[in-house]
N, C-alpha and C positions, 0 to 999 in steps of 0.2 A: 561086446556083441560079437558073435561068431561070424566069420567071413570065410566061407568054404574056398573061395578062389585064392585068398591069401594063404590059407592052410595048405592047399594043393601046391602052390608055388614054393612055399617053404619046404615041403616034402621033396620037391625036385631039386632044390638048391643044395650047395655045400653046407649051408647052415644046419641042415638036418643031421649032419654028423657031429654037431657040437653037443656038449652035455645037455641033458633035458632042462636043467635049471637055467642054463644060459639062454636056450631057445625060448623058454617061457618068459624070461626077463625082456628079451628083445621083442617078442610078440606083444607083450603087454604095454611096452613103452613106445611102440611104433604107431604110425598113422598112414592111412591110404590117401593117395592123391591121384586125380585123373587129369589127363592132358590131351588136348586135340592134336591132330597131326600137324607137324611142322613146328612144334614147341621146342625151344632150346631149354633143356632142364639143367644143363651144367655148362657154364661158360669156361673157356680156357683160363687157366690160372686161378680158378675159384678155390675157396677153402673146401676141405674134404666134406663130402656128403655120401652117405651110404644108403642104398635103396635096393629092394628086391623087385624085379620085374614081375608083375602079376598078370598083365594082359598087354598085348600089342607087340610092336616091333620098334626098336630104336637103333640108331647108328652112332657109333663112336668115331670121331674124326679128329685128325690133326690139322693144325692151321699153320701155314708158312708165314714168314715175315711179311710177304706181299699180300697175305689174305686168302690165298688159295687153300682149298680143303682137299683132304684125301681120307676116305673111309678106311679104317683098318679093322673094323669088327661090327657085326650086327648082334644086338642082344635081344633075347626072347624070354618068355615066361620061364622062371626058374633061375635066370641069371641074376647075379648080384653086381651092382654098379658101385664104384667108389673104393674098392678094397686097395688097389695099387696106390691111389692118392692118399688113402688113410695111412698107409705104411711109409710111402716115399715123399709125400707132400704134393703141393699143386704142380700141375704140368700143363703144357700148352695143347690141351685136348678138350673137346667138348662132346656133349651128348644131345642128340635131337631125335624127336619122335618121327618115325616114318609113317605110322598110322596111329589112330587114337589109342592111347596107352594108359595103363594104370600102374602106379608104383606103390610099394609099401615102404615108407621111409623108416629106417631104424636108427637108433642112437649110435653115432660113431664113437662117442665117449664110452658108452656101456660096452661096446664090442672091444674097444682098445683096453679098457680096464680088465675085461675077462681074459683077453689074450696075454696080458702081462701077469695075470694071477694063475692061469691054468695052462699048462703046456699042451693039453689036448686041443685047446682053442687055437693056440699059436701054430701048432702043427697042421691043423685043418686049413688055416689061412695060408700056410706055406705050400701045402699041396694045391690049393686053389690057384695061387699065384703061379706055380710051376706049370699047371695045365694051361692057364691063360697065356703064359709066355710062349709055350709051344704053338698054340693056336695063332698068336700074333706073328710068330716067326714064319709060319706057313703063308699067312696073308702078305707079310712083307716081301717074301720071295716072289709072289705073284705081282705085287705092285712095283718091285724093283726090276725084275728080270723079264716080266711078261710084256708083250706088246699091248697097245691100247685095246686091240681087238680081243686079246685074251682077258684083259681085266674087265672089259664090258661084259663078255660072255660069262665070266665067273660071278660077277655081281648080279646079273640077270638070273642065273641059276639059283643063287643063294636066296634072292628075294622071292622068286617064283615058288621055290620049294616050300615056303612058309605062308604063301598067300594062295594056296591051291584052291581052285574053283571047283564047283560041283562037277561030277563025272570025271574027276581026275585031271581036268585040263590045267596046265600050268600057265599062270599069267602074273606078271610083275606090274603092280601099279606104281609107276615111277616116271618122272619127267626126264627129258634129255638133260636138263641142267643138274638134276639130282644124280643121274648116272655119271655126268662129267665130274661132279664133286667126289663121288665114290671112287672113280677111277683115276683121279688126279690129273684131269685133262680139261679141255674146253668143250663147250656144247657143239661147236661146229664139227669137231673131230668125231664126237659120239654120233652125231647125225649121219656122218658118212659111214661109220661102222654099222649102224642100224640099217641103213639103206642096203649095204652089201649083204648083211645077214637076211634081210627081207628078200632080196633078189634071188638068193640061193635057196629059199624056201625053209629056212631054219626058224624064222619068227614071222609074225604078222603084227602090225601096229594098229592100234585104235586110238580114239581121242583120249582115253583115260588109262590105257594099259598097254603092255606089250605081251602078246601071247606067244608061248613057246610051242612051235609046231613039231619040232624034232629035238627032244632033250638030249638024245644020244649024240647027235652031231654038234649041238651047242656045247656039251661037255668036252667033246673032242677039240672044239675051237679053244676052250679055256685052257687046255693042256698042250696044244700044238706049239711047235717052235715056228714062229712066224716073224717076218720082218715088218717093221712099222710101215 
């Protein structure tokens, strides 16, 4: 049965660069699955799973030995999950839905066989992994060298930019604990940062979201050199 959303997501993904016969095989052998917000769809150290994001927003996170989390990437429609694990094996990272999301699960085995058989497939995977590496390095720099204020500002901008409300208003539907997990800190510190940003007129807070009043200033906060 045709699924326009899946086809659109495929066209936006790196999978569209694969040979047509490989795309057809992956499309025919895959299945769509829907998840409510807050679902953990990949547990740290789990076996490889490959999926195309069709709808929604998901966060990729690392887990410390003490159980603390830090978000290193957000995935959106057209992104493909599980390729690094497919190549390198299980890792101490997980994936959780931020909002109701839909995935198209594809056969990891079929993709692996195609990559070993056809250099065009393996090269497309190599290009995808290189782009992902550069993106993760940029986020690592923010997480490692930025202040908590910078990290919170960066995550708010990232979330709000893809949850844009009518009339162009930017708002992030995220809790203080979720922001703390994303920034690799604790809720009390995030609460202080949000209070400071609210006092300076950069954001406004509501029961279910954080509204960005001045995106330019918030962007400056995410890039500023600031002390903790």
